[in-house]
PDB file with one MODEL, atoms N, CA, C and O in Angstrom:
MODEL        1
ATOM      1  N   MET A   1       0.829  -1.196   0.000  1.00  0.00           N
ATOM      2  CA  MET A   1       0.000   0.000   0.000  1.00  0.00           C
ATOM      3  C   MET A   1       0.873   1.260   0.000  1.00  0.00           C
ATOM      4  O   MET A   1       0.522   2.265  -0.618  1.00  0.00           O
ATOM      5  N   TYR A   2       1.999   1.198   0.689  1.00  0.00           N
ATOM      6  CA  TYR A   2       2.830   2.391   0.799  1.00  0.00           C
ATOM      7  C   TYR A   2       3.406   2.816  -0.542  1.00  0.00           C
ATOM      8  O   TYR A   2       3.678   3.999  -0.747  1.00  0.00           O
ATOM      9  N   MET A   3       3.597   1.873  -1.458  1.00  0.00           N
ATOM     10  CA  MET A   3       4.136   2.223  -2.779  1.00  0.00           C
ATOM     11  C   MET A   3       3.149   3.064  -3.584  1.00  0.00           C
ATOM     12  O   MET A   3       3.561   3.869  -4.419  1.00  0.00           O
ATOM     13  N   ILE A   4       1.871   2.887  -3.345  1.00  0.00           N
ATOM     14  CA  ILE A   4       0.859   3.696  -4.029  1.00  0.00           C
ATOM     15  C   ILE A   4       1.036   5.159  -3.641  1.00  0.00           C
ATOM     16  O   ILE A   4       0.965   6.040  -4.497  1.00  0.00           O
ATOM     17  N   PHE A   5       1.266   5.421  -2.364  1.00  0.00           N
ATOM     18  CA  PHE A   5       1.457   6.794  -1.911  1.00  0.00           C
ATOM     19  C   PHE A   5       2.750   7.392  -2.463  1.00  0.00           C
ATOM     20  O   PHE A   5       2.821   8.590  -2.735  1.00  0.00           O
ATOM     21  N   PHE A   6       3.768   6.549  -2.624  1.00  0.00           N
ATOM     22  CA  PHE A   6       5.021   7.034  -3.204  1.00  0.00           C
ATOM     23  C   PHE A   6       4.826   7.378  -4.678  1.00  0.00           C
ATOM     24  O   PHE A   6       5.357   8.383  -5.150  1.00  0.00           O
ATOM     25  N   VAL A   7       4.080   6.569  -5.401  1.00  0.00           N
ATOM     26  CA  VAL A   7       3.787   6.858  -6.808  1.00  0.00           C
ATOM     27  C   VAL A   7       2.958   8.136  -6.921  1.00  0.00           C
ATOM     28  O   VAL A   7       3.194   8.947  -7.816  1.00  0.00           O
ATOM     29  N   ILE A   8       2.002   8.320  -6.033  1.00  0.00           N
ATOM     30  CA  ILE A   8       1.207   9.554  -6.024  1.00  0.00           C
ATOM     31  C   ILE A   8       2.111  10.756  -5.773  1.00  0.00           C
ATOM     32  O   ILE A   8       1.947  11.802  -6.403  1.00  0.00           O
ATOM     33  N   PHE A   9       3.059  10.611  -4.861  1.00  0.00           N
ATOM     34  CA  PHE A   9       4.027  11.675  -4.578  1.00  0.00           C
ATOM     35  C   PHE A   9       4.811  12.037  -5.838  1.00  0.00           C
ATOM     36  O   PHE A   9       4.979  13.215  -6.151  1.00  0.00           O
ATOM     37  N   ALA A  10       5.287  11.031  -6.555  1.00  0.00           N
ATOM     38  CA  ALA A  10       6.038  11.280  -7.788  1.00  0.00           C
ATOM     39  C   ALA A  10       5.167  11.941  -8.847  1.00  0.00           C
ATOM     40  O   ALA A  10       5.625  12.845  -9.547  1.00  0.00           O
ATOM     41  N   ILE A  11       3.931  11.507  -8.973  1.00  0.00           N
ATOM     42  CA  ILE A  11       3.016  12.101  -9.948  1.00  0.00           C
ATOM     43  C   ILE A  11       2.743  13.559  -9.608  1.00  0.00           C
ATOM     44  O   ILE A  11       2.674  14.399 -10.504  1.00  0.00           O
ATOM     45  N   ILE A  12       2.588  13.867  -8.339  1.00  0.00           N
ATOM     46  CA  ILE A  12       2.358  15.253  -7.911  1.00  0.00           C
ATOM     47  C   ILE A  12       3.546  16.129  -8.301  1.00  0.00           C
ATOM     48  O   ILE A  12       3.357  17.237  -8.803  1.00  0.00           O
ATOM     49  N   LEU A  13       4.766  15.643  -8.076  1.00  0.00           N
ATOM     50  CA  LEU A  13       5.952  16.431  -8.420  1.00  0.00           C
ATOM     51  C   LEU A  13       6.049  16.667  -9.924  1.00  0.00           C
ATOM     52  O   LEU A  13       6.349  17.780 -10.356  1.00  0.00           O
ATOM     53  N   VAL A  14       5.799  15.638 -10.721  1.00  0.00           N
ATOM     54  CA  VAL A  14       5.858  15.785 -12.177  1.00  0.00           C
ATOM     55  C   VAL A  14       4.767  16.731 -12.663  1.00  0.00           C
ATOM     56  O   VAL A  14       5.017  17.595 -13.503  1.00  0.00           O
ATOM     57  N   ALA A  15       3.565  16.569 -12.137  1.00  0.00           N
ATOM     58  CA  ALA A  15       2.455  17.435 -12.538  1.00  0.00           C
ATOM     59  C   ALA A  15       2.724  18.892 -12.160  1.00  0.00           C
ATOM     60  O   ALA A  15       2.408  19.807 -12.921  1.00  0.00           O
ATOM     61  N   MET A  16       3.301  19.096 -10.997  1.00  0.00           N
ATOM     62  CA  MET A  16       3.620  20.455 -10.561  1.00  0.00           C
ATOM     63  C   MET A  16       4.662  21.070 -11.484  1.00  0.00           C
ATOM     64  O   MET A  16       4.533  22.233 -11.869  1.00  0.00           O
ATOM     65  N   TYR A  17       5.685  20.314 -11.844  1.00  0.00           N
ATOM     66  CA  TYR A  17       6.718  20.804 -12.750  1.00  0.00           C
ATOM     67  C   TYR A  17       6.120  21.181 -14.109  1.00  0.00           C
ATOM     68  O   TYR A  17       6.393  22.262 -14.632  1.00  0.00           O
ATOM     69  N   ILE A  18       5.317  20.302 -14.669  1.00  0.00           N
ATOM     70  CA  ILE A  18       4.718  20.560 -15.978  1.00  0.00           C
ATOM     71  C   ILE A  18       3.770  21.757 -15.917  1.00  0.00           C
ATOM     72  O   ILE A  18       3.764  22.590 -16.824  1.00  0.00           O
ATOM     73  N   ALA A  19       2.977  21.845 -14.861  1.00  0.00           N
ATOM     74  CA  ALA A  19       2.028  22.955 -14.738  1.00  0.00           C
ATOM     75  C   ALA A  19       2.746  24.294 -14.625  1.00  0.00           C
ATOM     76  O   ALA A  19       2.282  25.285 -15.190  1.00  0.00           O
ATOM     77  N   ILE A  20       3.857  24.348 -13.913  1.00  0.00           N
ATOM     78  CA  ILE A  20       4.631  25.587 -13.805  1.00  0.00           C
ATOM     79  C   ILE A  20       5.249  25.933 -15.154  1.00  0.00           C
ATOM     80  O   ILE A  20       5.164  27.078 -15.598  1.00  0.00           O
ATOM     81  N   ARG A  21       5.865  24.961 -15.805  1.00  0.00           N
ATOM     82  CA  ARG A  21       6.539  25.213 -17.083  1.00  0.00           C
ATOM     83  C   ARG A  21       5.572  25.628 -18.179  1.00  0.00           C
ATOM     84  O   ARG A  21       5.903  26.476 -19.007  1.00  0.00           O
ATOM     85  N   ARG A  22       4.380  25.041 -18.195  1.00  0.00           N
ATOM     86  CA  ARG A  22       3.391  25.347 -19.233  1.00  0.00           C
ATOM     87  C   ARG A  22       2.467  26.495 -18.852  1.00  0.00           C
ATOM     88  O   ARG A  22       1.591  26.884 -19.624  1.00  0.00           O
ATOM     89  N   ARG A  23       2.672  27.034 -17.651  1.00  0.00           N
ATOM     90  CA  ARG A  23       1.873  28.158 -17.156  1.00  0.00           C
ATOM     91  C   ARG A  23       0.376  27.845 -17.219  1.00  0.00           C
ATOM     92  O   ARG A  23      -0.405  28.631 -17.757  1.00  0.00           O
ATOM     93  N   LEU A  24      -0.019  26.700 -16.670  1.00  0.00           N
ATOM     94  CA  LEU A  24      -1.407  26.257 -16.720  1.00  0.00           C
ATOM     95  C   LEU A  24      -2.302  26.994 -15.739  1.00  0.00           C
ATOM     96  O   LEU A  24      -3.518  27.038 -15.927  1.00  0.00           O
ATOM     97  N   ALA A  25      -1.728  27.566 -14.709  1.00  0.00           N
ATOM     98  CA  ALA A  25      -2.486  28.324 -13.710  1.00  0.00           C
ATOM     99  C   ALA A  25      -1.506  29.255 -12.999  1.00  0.00           C
ATOM    100  O   ALA A  25      -0.330  29.339 -13.355  1.00  0.00           O
ATOM    101  N   SER A  26      -2.013  29.938 -12.005  1.00  0.00           N
ATOM    102  CA  SER A  26      -1.168  30.820 -11.215  1.00  0.00           C
ATOM    103  C   SER A  26      -0.071  30.004 -10.521  1.00  0.00           C
ATOM    104  O   SER A  26      -0.359  28.972  -9.915  1.00  0.00           O
ATOM    105  N   PRO A  27       1.171  30.457 -10.606  1.00  0.00           N
ATOM    106  CA  PRO A  27       2.254  29.712  -9.939  1.00  0.00           C
ATOM    107  C   PRO A  27       2.038  29.564  -8.432  1.00  0.00           C
ATOM    108  O   PRO A  27       2.461  28.571  -7.840  1.00  0.00           O
ATOM    109  N   THR A  28       1.394  30.530  -7.822  1.00  0.00           N
ATOM    110  CA  THR A  28       1.118  30.444  -6.390  1.00  0.00           C
ATOM    111  C   THR A  28       0.168  29.295  -6.084  1.00  0.00           C
ATOM    112  O   THR A  28       0.386  28.540  -5.137  1.00  0.00           O
ATOM    113  N   ILE A  29      -0.882  29.163  -6.883  1.00  0.00           N
ATOM    114  CA  ILE A  29      -1.849  28.090  -6.675  1.00  0.00           C
ATOM    115  C   ILE A  29      -1.216  26.734  -6.958  1.00  0.00           C
ATOM    116  O   ILE A  29      -1.410  25.780  -6.204  1.00  0.00           O
ATOM    117  N   ILE A  30      -0.457  26.652  -8.049  1.00  0.00           N
ATOM    118  CA  ILE A  30       0.210  25.400  -8.398  1.00  0.00           C
ATOM    119  C   ILE A  30       1.191  24.996  -7.298  1.00  0.00           C
ATOM    120  O   ILE A  30       1.218  23.841  -6.872  1.00  0.00           O
ATOM    121  N   GLY A  31       1.991  25.951  -6.849  1.00  0.00           N
ATOM    122  CA  GLY A  31       2.970  25.664  -5.805  1.00  0.00           C
ATOM    123  C   GLY A  31       2.323  25.240  -4.500  1.00  0.00           C
ATOM    124  O   GLY A  31       2.757  24.276  -3.869  1.00  0.00           O
ATOM    125  N   ALA A  32       1.291  25.956  -4.096  1.00  0.00           N
ATOM    126  CA  ALA A  32       0.613  25.620  -2.834  1.00  0.00           C
ATOM    127  C   ALA A  32      -0.037  24.244  -2.908  1.00  0.00           C
ATOM    128  O   ALA A  32       0.081  23.446  -1.978  1.00  0.00           O
ATOM    129  N   ALA A  33      -0.716  23.970  -4.004  1.00  0.00           N
ATOM    130  CA  ALA A  33      -1.366  22.662  -4.150  1.00  0.00           C
ATOM    131  C   ALA A  33      -0.329  21.543  -4.225  1.00  0.00           C
ATOM    132  O   ALA A  33      -0.527  20.474  -3.649  1.00  0.00           O
ATOM    133  N   GLY A  34       0.764  21.784  -4.927  1.00  0.00           N
ATOM    134  CA  GLY A  34       1.802  20.767  -5.048  1.00  0.00           C
ATOM    135  C   GLY A  34       2.489  20.477  -3.730  1.00  0.00           C
ATOM    136  O   GLY A  34       2.716  19.317  -3.389  1.00  0.00           O
ATOM    137  N   VAL A  35       2.821  21.519  -2.988  1.00  0.00           N
ATOM    138  CA  VAL A  35       3.472  21.330  -1.683  1.00  0.00           C
ATOM    139  C   VAL A  35       2.524  20.605  -0.728  1.00  0.00           C
ATOM    140  O   VAL A  35       2.932  19.679  -0.028  1.00  0.00           O
ATOM    141  N   PHE A  36       1.273  21.022  -0.703  1.00  0.00           N
ATOM    142  CA  PHE A  36       0.290  20.369   0.175  1.00  0.00           C
ATOM    143  C   PHE A  36       0.124  18.902  -0.204  1.00  0.00           C
ATOM    144  O   PHE A  36       0.128  18.031   0.665  1.00  0.00           O
ATOM    145  N   GLY A  37      -0.022  18.626  -1.498  1.00  0.00           N
ATOM    146  CA  GLY A  37      -0.180  17.249  -1.951  1.00  0.00           C
ATOM    147  C   GLY A  37       1.035  16.395  -1.642  1.00  0.00           C
ATOM    148  O   GLY A  37       0.901  15.230  -1.269  1.00  0.00           O
ATOM    149  N   SER A  38       2.216  16.965  -1.794  1.00  0.00           N
ATOM    150  CA  SER A  38       3.445  16.229  -1.497  1.00  0.00           C
ATOM    151  C   SER A  38       3.550  15.897  -0.018  1.00  0.00           C
ATOM    152  O   SER A  38       3.908  14.778   0.352  1.00  0.00           O
ATOM    153  N   ILE A  39       3.241  16.862   0.816  1.00  0.00           N
ATOM    154  CA  ILE A  39       3.311  16.630   2.263  1.00  0.00           C
ATOM    155  C   ILE A  39       2.298  15.569   2.680  1.00  0.00           C
ATOM    156  O   ILE A  39       2.619  14.675   3.464  1.00  0.00           O
ATOM    157  N   VAL A  40       1.090  15.665   2.165  1.00  0.00           N
ATOM    158  CA  VAL A  40       0.060  14.684   2.522  1.00  0.00           C
ATOM    159  C   VAL A  40       0.449  13.290   2.037  1.00  0.00           C
ATOM    160  O   VAL A  40       0.331  12.317   2.782  1.00  0.00           O
ATOM    161  N   SER A  41       0.912  13.190   0.788  1.00  0.00           N
ATOM    162  CA  SER A  41       1.253  11.865   0.263  1.00  0.00           C
ATOM    163  C   SER A  41       2.442  11.249   1.007  1.00  0.00           C
ATOM    164  O   SER A  41       2.456  10.042   1.248  1.00  0.00           O
ATOM    165  N   MET A  42       3.430  12.057   1.371  1.00  0.00           N
ATOM    166  CA  MET A  42       4.562  11.500   2.125  1.00  0.00           C
ATOM    167  C   MET A  42       4.161  11.153   3.557  1.00  0.00           C
ATOM    168  O   MET A  42       4.696  10.202   4.126  1.00  0.00           O
ATOM    169  N   THR A  43       3.245  11.891   4.142  1.00  0.00           N
ATOM    170  CA  THR A  43       2.741  11.552   5.470  1.00  0.00           C
ATOM    171  C   THR A  43       1.985  10.230   5.419  1.00  0.00           C
ATOM    172  O   THR A  43       2.174   9.371   6.281  1.00  0.00           O
ATOM    173  N   LEU A  44       1.132  10.064   4.417  1.00  0.00           N
ATOM    174  CA  LEU A  44       0.401   8.809   4.263  1.00  0.00           C
ATOM    175  C   LEU A  44       1.347   7.652   3.952  1.00  0.00           C
ATOM    176  O   LEU A  44       1.121   6.524   4.390  1.00  0.00           O
ATOM    177  N   PHE A  45       2.400   7.934   3.197  1.00  0.00           N
ATOM    178  CA  PHE A  45       3.432   6.930   2.927  1.00  0.00           C
ATOM    179  C   PHE A  45       4.048   6.444   4.238  1.00  0.00           C
ATOM    180  O   PHE A  45       4.223   5.242   4.438  1.00  0.00           O
ATOM    181  N   GLY A  46       4.370   7.368   5.118  1.00  0.00           N
ATOM    182  CA  GLY A  46       4.947   7.005   6.413  1.00  0.00           C
ATOM    183  C   GLY A  46       3.978   6.234   7.282  1.00  0.00           C
ATOM    184  O   GLY A  46       4.360   5.274   7.951  1.00  0.00           O
ATOM    185  N   LEU A  47       2.721   6.654   7.272  1.00  0.00           N
ATOM    186  CA  LEU A  47       1.718   5.948   8.066  1.00  0.00           C
ATOM    187  C   LEU A  47       1.481   4.537   7.531  1.00  0.00           C
ATOM    188  O   LEU A  47       1.270   3.607   8.310  1.00  0.00           O
ATOM    189  N   ALA A  48       1.514   4.372   6.206  1.00  0.00           N
ATOM    190  CA  ALA A  48       1.305   3.051   5.611  1.00  0.00           C
ATOM    191  C   ALA A  48       2.443   2.100   5.954  1.00  0.00           C
ATOM    192  O   ALA A  48       2.261   0.883   5.921  1.00  0.00           O
ATOM    193  N   GLN A  49       3.605   2.633   6.279  1.00  0.00           N
ATOM    194  CA  GLN A  49       4.733   1.799   6.683  1.00  0.00           C
ATOM    195  C   GLN A  49       4.678   1.435   8.162  1.00  0.00           C
ATOM    196  O   GLN A  49       5.518   0.678   8.649  1.00  0.00           O
ATOM    197  N   GLY A  50       3.692   1.971   8.878  1.00  0.00           N
ATOM    198  CA  GLY A  50       3.529   1.633  10.286  1.00  0.00           C
ATOM    199  C   GLY A  50       4.225   2.580  11.240  1.00  0.00           C
ATOM    200  O   GLY A  50       4.370   2.261  12.420  1.00  0.00           O
ATOM    201  N   ASN A  51       4.651   3.716  10.771  1.00  0.00           N
ATOM    202  CA  ASN A  51       5.307   4.695  11.641  1.00  0.00           C
ATOM    203  C   ASN A  51       4.293   5.418  12.508  1.00  0.00           C
ATOM    204  O   ASN A  51       3.103   5.441  12.195  1.00  0.00           O
ATOM    205  N   LEU A  52       4.764   6.006  13.593  1.00  0.00           N
ATOM    206  CA  LEU A  52       3.907   6.838  14.431  1.00  0.00           C
ATOM    207  C   LEU A  52       3.475   8.078  13.657  1.00  0.00           C
ATOM    208  O   LEU A  52       4.162   8.523  12.738  1.00  0.00           O
ATOM    209  N   PHE A  53       2.322   8.631  14.045  1.00  0.00           N
ATOM    210  CA  PHE A  53       1.795   9.787  13.328  1.00  0.00           C
ATOM    211  C   PHE A  53       2.768  10.961  13.364  1.00  0.00           C
ATOM    212  O   PHE A  53       2.979  11.615  12.343  1.00  0.00           O
ATOM    213  N   ALA A  54       3.358  11.235  14.513  1.00  0.00           N
ATOM    214  CA  ALA A  54       4.289  12.362  14.632  1.00  0.00           C
ATOM    215  C   ALA A  54       5.505  12.160  13.734  1.00  0.00           C
ATOM    216  O   ALA A  54       5.971  13.108  13.102  1.00  0.00           O
ATOM    217  N   HIS A  55       6.012  10.958  13.673  1.00  0.00           N
ATOM    218  CA  HIS A  55       7.159  10.669  12.820  1.00  0.00           C
ATOM    219  C   HIS A  55       6.774  10.794  11.348  1.00  0.00           C
ATOM    220  O   HIS A  55       7.508  11.386  10.556  1.00  0.00           O
ATOM    221  N   ALA A  56       5.625  10.238  10.987  1.00  0.00           N
ATOM    222  CA  ALA A  56       5.167  10.308   9.600  1.00  0.00           C
ATOM    223  C   ALA A  56       4.915  11.756   9.179  1.00  0.00           C
ATOM    224  O   ALA A  56       5.227  12.139   8.051  1.00  0.00           O
ATOM    225  N   LEU A  57       4.357  12.553  10.073  1.00  0.00           N
ATOM    226  CA  LEU A  57       4.098  13.959   9.763  1.00  0.00           C
ATOM    227  C   LEU A  57       5.400  14.740   9.608  1.00  0.00           C
ATOM    228  O   LEU A  57       5.527  15.573   8.711  1.00  0.00           O
ATOM    229  N   THR A  58       6.349  14.471  10.473  1.00  0.00           N
ATOM    230  CA  THR A  58       7.653  15.139  10.371  1.00  0.00           C
ATOM    231  C   THR A  58       8.352  14.787   9.061  1.00  0.00           C
ATOM    232  O   THR A  58       8.866  15.664   8.367  1.00  0.00           O
ATOM    233  N   VAL A  59       8.368  13.519   8.736  1.00  0.00           N
ATOM    234  CA  VAL A  59       8.974  13.085   7.475  1.00  0.00           C
ATOM    235  C   VAL A  59       8.201  13.652   6.298  1.00  0.00           C
ATOM    236  O   VAL A  59       8.796  14.048   5.295  1.00  0.00           O
ATOM    237  N   GLY A  60       6.888  13.695   6.410  1.00  0.00           N
ATOM    238  CA  GLY A  60       6.063  14.268   5.346  1.00  0.00           C
ATOM    239  C   GLY A  60       6.415  15.717   5.082  1.00  0.00           C
ATOM    240  O   GLY A  60       6.556  16.129   3.930  1.00  0.00           O
ATOM    241  N   PHE A  61       6.557  16.489   6.144  1.00  0.00           N
ATOM    242  CA  PHE A  61       6.915  17.903   5.984  1.00  0.00           C
ATOM    243  C   PHE A  61       8.330  18.058   5.430  1.00  0.00           C
ATOM    244  O   PHE A  61       8.567  18.877   4.542  1.00  0.00           O
ATOM    245  N   LEU A  62       9.255  17.278   5.950  1.00  0.00           N
ATOM    246  CA  LEU A  62      10.646  17.414   5.500  1.00  0.00           C
ATOM    247  C   LEU A  62      10.824  16.948   4.057  1.00  0.00           C
ATOM    248  O   LEU A  62      11.281  17.711   3.206  1.00  0.00           O
ATOM    249  N   ILE A  63      10.468  15.714   3.788  1.00  0.00           N
ATOM    250  CA  ILE A  63      10.689  15.154   2.457  1.00  0.00           C
ATOM    251  C   ILE A  63       9.747  15.787   1.443  1.00  0.00           C
ATOM    252  O   ILE A  63      10.184  16.200   0.369  1.00  0.00           O
ATOM    253  N   GLY A  64       8.475  15.869   1.765  1.00  0.00           N
ATOM    254  CA  GLY A  64       7.512  16.470   0.849  1.00  0.00           C
ATOM    255  C   GLY A  64       7.820  17.929   0.569  1.00  0.00           C
ATOM    256  O   GLY A  64       7.757  18.378  -0.575  1.00  0.00           O
ATOM    257  N   GLY A  65       8.152  18.661   1.612  1.00  0.00           N
ATOM    258  CA  GLY A  65       8.474  20.080   1.446  1.00  0.00           C
ATOM    259  C   GLY A  65       9.756  20.315   0.678  1.00  0.00           C
ATOM    260  O   GLY A  65       9.810  21.176  -0.200  1.00  0.00           O
ATOM    261  N   LEU A  66      10.787  19.553   1.003  1.00  0.00           N
ATOM    262  CA  LEU A  66      12.075  19.738   0.320  1.00  0.00           C
ATOM    263  C   LEU A  66      12.016  19.347  -1.156  1.00  0.00           C
ATOM    264  O   LEU A  66      12.537  20.068  -2.008  1.00  0.00           O
ATOM    265  N   PHE A  67      11.394  18.226  -1.461  1.00  0.00           N
ATOM    266  CA  PHE A  67      11.285  17.822  -2.856  1.00  0.00           C
ATOM    267  C   PHE A  67      10.392  18.776  -3.648  1.00  0.00           C
ATOM    268  O   PHE A  67      10.663  19.055  -4.816  1.00  0.00           O
ATOM    269  N   SER A  68       9.333  19.273  -3.019  1.00  0.00           N
ATOM    270  CA  SER A  68       8.476  20.255  -3.695  1.00  0.00           C
ATOM    271  C   SER A  68       9.235  21.549  -3.952  1.00  0.00           C
ATOM    272  O   SER A  68       9.132  22.132  -5.031  1.00  0.00           O
ATOM    273  N   ALA A  69       9.992  21.992  -2.966  1.00  0.00           N
ATOM    274  CA  ALA A  69      10.784  23.215  -3.146  1.00  0.00           C
ATOM    275  C   ALA A  69      11.807  23.035  -4.262  1.00  0.00           C
ATOM    276  O   ALA A  69      11.992  23.930  -5.087  1.00  0.00           O
ATOM    277  N   ALA A  70      12.466  21.891  -4.290  1.00  0.00           N
ATOM    278  CA  ALA A  70      13.445  21.635  -5.350  1.00  0.00           C
ATOM    279  C   ALA A  70      12.774  21.604  -6.721  1.00  0.00           C
ATOM    280  O   ALA A  70      13.314  22.140  -7.689  1.00  0.00           O
ATOM    281  N   THR A  71      11.614  20.987  -6.804  1.00  0.00           N
ATOM    282  CA  THR A  71      10.880  20.936  -8.073  1.00  0.00           C
ATOM    283  C   THR A  71      10.474  22.329  -8.522  1.00  0.00           C
ATOM    284  O   THR A  71      10.594  22.660  -9.702  1.00  0.00           O
ATOM    285  N   LEU A  72       9.999  23.142  -7.602  1.00  0.00           N
ATOM    286  CA  LEU A  72       9.607  24.515  -7.943  1.00  0.00           C
ATOM    287  C   LEU A  72      10.813  25.339  -8.392  1.00  0.00           C
ATOM    288  O   LEU A  72      10.726  26.091  -9.363  1.00  0.00           O
ATOM    289  N   ILE A  73      11.918  25.202  -7.700  1.00  0.00           N
ATOM    290  CA  ILE A  73      13.125  25.953  -8.078  1.00  0.00           C
ATOM    291  C   ILE A  73      13.581  25.559  -9.477  1.00  0.00           C
ATOM    292  O   ILE A  73      13.913  26.425 -10.286  1.00  0.00           O
ATOM    293  N   ILE A  74      13.599  24.279  -9.764  1.00  0.00           N
ATOM    294  CA  ILE A  74      14.016  23.816 -11.091  1.00  0.00           C
ATOM    295  C   ILE A  74      13.055  24.311 -12.164  1.00  0.00           C
ATOM    296  O   ILE A  74      13.491  24.778 -13.216  1.00  0.00           O
ATOM    297  N   ALA A  75      11.765  24.214 -11.913  1.00  0.00           N
ATOM    298  CA  ALA A  75      10.776  24.655 -12.905  1.00  0.00           C
ATOM    299  C   ALA A  75      10.888  26.150 -13.171  1.00  0.00           C
ATOM    300  O   ALA A  75      10.852  26.573 -14.326  1.00  0.00           O
ATOM    301  N   PHE A  76      11.023  26.952 -12.125  1.00  0.00           N
ATOM    302  CA  PHE A  76      11.143  28.404 -12.317  1.00  0.00           C
ATOM    303  C   PHE A  76      12.460  28.775 -12.988  1.00  0.00           C
ATOM    304  O   PHE A  76      12.511  29.730 -13.762  1.00  0.00           O
ATOM    305  N   TYR A  77      13.517  28.037 -12.703  1.00  0.00           N
ATOM    306  CA  TYR A  77      14.797  28.298 -13.350  1.00  0.00           C
ATOM    307  C   TYR A  77      14.693  28.090 -14.861  1.00  0.00           C
ATOM    308  O   TYR A  77      15.093  28.954 -15.641  1.00  0.00           O
ATOM    309  N   PHE A  78      14.163  26.962 -15.260  1.00  0.00           N
ATOM    310  CA  PHE A  78      14.055  26.686 -16.686  1.00  0.00           C
ATOM    311  C   PHE A  78      13.020  27.582 -17.366  1.00  0.00           C
ATOM    312  O   PHE A  78      13.189  27.942 -18.531  1.00  0.00           O
ATOM    313  N   GLN A  79      11.967  27.939 -16.663  1.00  0.00           N
ATOM    314  CA  GLN A  79      10.984  28.861 -17.238  1.00  0.00           C
ATOM    315  C   GLN A  79      11.609  30.241 -17.442  1.00  0.00           C
ATOM    316  O   GLN A  79      11.363  30.889 -18.459  1.00  0.00           O
ATOM    317  N   GLY A  80      12.406  30.687 -16.492  1.00  0.00           N
ATOM    318  CA  GLY A  80      13.093  31.971 -16.630  1.00  0.00           C
ATOM    319  C   GLY A  80      14.078  31.959 -17.785  1.00  0.00           C
ATOM    320  O   GLY A  80      14.170  32.929 -18.538  1.00  0.00           O
ATOM    321  N   ASN A  81      14.816  30.863 -17.929  1.00  0.00           N
ATOM    322  CA  ASN A  81      15.733  30.746 -19.067  1.00  0.00           C
ATOM    323  C   ASN A  81      14.982  30.780 -20.384  1.00  0.00           C
ATOM    324  O   ASN A  81      15.434  31.401 -21.345  1.00  0.00           O
ATOM    325  N   GLU A  82      13.852  30.123 -20.432  1.00  0.00           N
ATOM    326  CA  GLU A  82      13.047  30.100 -21.652  1.00  0.00           C
ATOM    327  C   GLU A  82      12.539  31.498 -21.990  1.00  0.00           C
ATOM    328  O   GLU A  82      12.559  31.903 -23.153  1.00  0.00           O
ATOM    329  N   LEU A  83      12.091  32.224 -20.993  1.00  0.00           N
ATOM    330  CA  LEU A  83      11.597  33.585 -21.223  1.00  0.00           C
ATOM    331  C   LEU A  83      12.720  34.507 -21.676  1.00  0.00           C
ATOM    332  O   LEU A  83      12.517  35.336 -22.563  1.00  0.00           O
ATOM    333  N   ARG A  84      13.900  34.375 -21.081  1.00  0.00           N
ATOM    334  CA  ARG A  84      15.041  35.192 -21.508  1.00  0.00           C
ATOM    335  C   ARG A  84      15.450  34.862 -22.942  1.00  0.00           C
ATOM    336  O   ARG A  84      15.789  35.754 -23.719  1.00  0.00           O
ATOM    337  N   HIS A  85      15.417  33.599 -23.279  1.00  0.00           N
ATOM    338  CA  HIS A  85      15.765  33.174 -24.624  1.00  0.00           C
ATOM    339  C   HIS A  85      14.773  33.741 -25.648  1.00  0.00           C
ATOM    340  O   HIS A  85      15.173  34.194 -26.720  1.00  0.00           O
ATOM    341  N   GLU A  86      13.484  33.713 -25.311  1.00  0.00           N
ATOM    342  CA  GLU A  86      12.470  34.278 -26.206  1.00  0.00           C
ATOM    343  C   GLU A  86      12.656  35.781 -26.361  1.00  0.00           C
ATOM    344  O   GLU A  86      12.490  36.308 -27.461  1.00  0.00           O
ATOM    345  N   ALA A  87      12.997  36.482 -25.281  1.00  0.00           N
ATOM    346  CA  ALA A  87      13.213  37.931 -25.346  1.00  0.00           C
ATOM    347  C   ALA A  87      14.424  38.257 -26.216  1.00  0.00           C
ATOM    348  O   ALA A  87      14.379  39.200 -27.005  1.00  0.00           O
ATOM    349  N   LEU A  88      15.492  37.497 -26.082  1.00  0.00           N
ATOM    350  CA  LEU A  88      16.671  37.717 -26.925  1.00  0.00           C
ATOM    351  C   LEU A  88      16.364  37.434 -28.391  1.00  0.00           C
ATOM    352  O   LEU A  88      16.858  38.128 -29.280  1.00  0.00           O
ATOM    353  N   LYS A  89      15.572  36.442 -28.631  1.00  0.00           N
ATOM    354  CA  LYS A  89      15.183  36.092 -29.986  1.00  0.00           C
ATOM    355  C   LYS A  89      14.375  37.243 -30.622  1.00  0.00           C
ATOM    356  O   LYS A  89      14.595  37.604 -31.778  1.00  0.00           O
ATOM    357  N   ARG A  90      13.441  37.805 -29.845  1.00  0.00           N
ATOM    358  CA  ARG A  90      12.628  38.935 -30.342  1.00  0.00           C
ATOM    359  C   ARG A  90      13.492  40.156 -30.631  1.00  0.00           C
ATOM    360  O   ARG A  90      13.259  40.865 -31.610  1.00  0.00           O
ATOM    361  N   GLU A  91      14.505  40.409 -29.772  1.00  0.00           N
ATOM    362  CA  GLU A  91      15.398  41.548 -29.987  1.00  0.00           C
ATOM    363  C   GLU A  91      16.214  41.386 -31.258  1.00  0.00           C
ATOM    364  O   GLU A  91      16.491  42.372 -31.941  1.00  0.00           O
ATOM    365  N   GLN A  92      16.600  40.175 -31.584  1.00  0.00           N
ATOM    366  CA  GLN A  92      17.390  39.937 -32.776  1.00  0.00           C
ATOM    367  C   GLN A  92      16.573  40.183 -34.038  1.00  0.00           C
ATOM    368  O   GLN A  92      17.119  40.637 -35.044  1.00  0.00           O
ATOM    369  N   TYR A  93      15.292  39.895 -34.003  1.00  0.00           N
ATOM    370  CA  TYR A  93      14.460  40.033 -35.194  1.00  0.00           C
ATOM    371  C   TYR A  93      13.820  41.406 -35.304  1.00  0.00           C
ATOM    372  O   TYR A  93      13.226  41.723 -36.335  1.00  0.00           O
ATOM    373  N   ASP A  94      13.924  42.222 -34.278  1.00  0.00           N
ATOM    374  CA  ASP A  94      13.348  43.590 -34.337  1.00  0.00           C
ATOM    375  C   ASP A  94      14.279  44.573 -34.948  1.00  0.00           C
ATOM    376  O   ASP A  94      13.942  45.751 -35.066  1.00  0.00           O
TER     377      ASP A  94
ENDMDL
END
């Protein structure tokens, strides 16, 4: 059962990355939903392994939060590079 929660965690991270890169919604909403989903899925992952609630919640916040933050940083970095590249391209053709 715990592997299902881990797969959900991975899907949340990928979906968050794609949504940020494709600008599907407000980055604030995407980030908040992704971080919340990651924390919940990692907490449930810990609980499914038989850990205490406090331990599972702590791990959920640490692992879910850190991986979500890393995903957001990577997505914003590449989105910023893409925007700069498009701006330079427009300047060359103007």
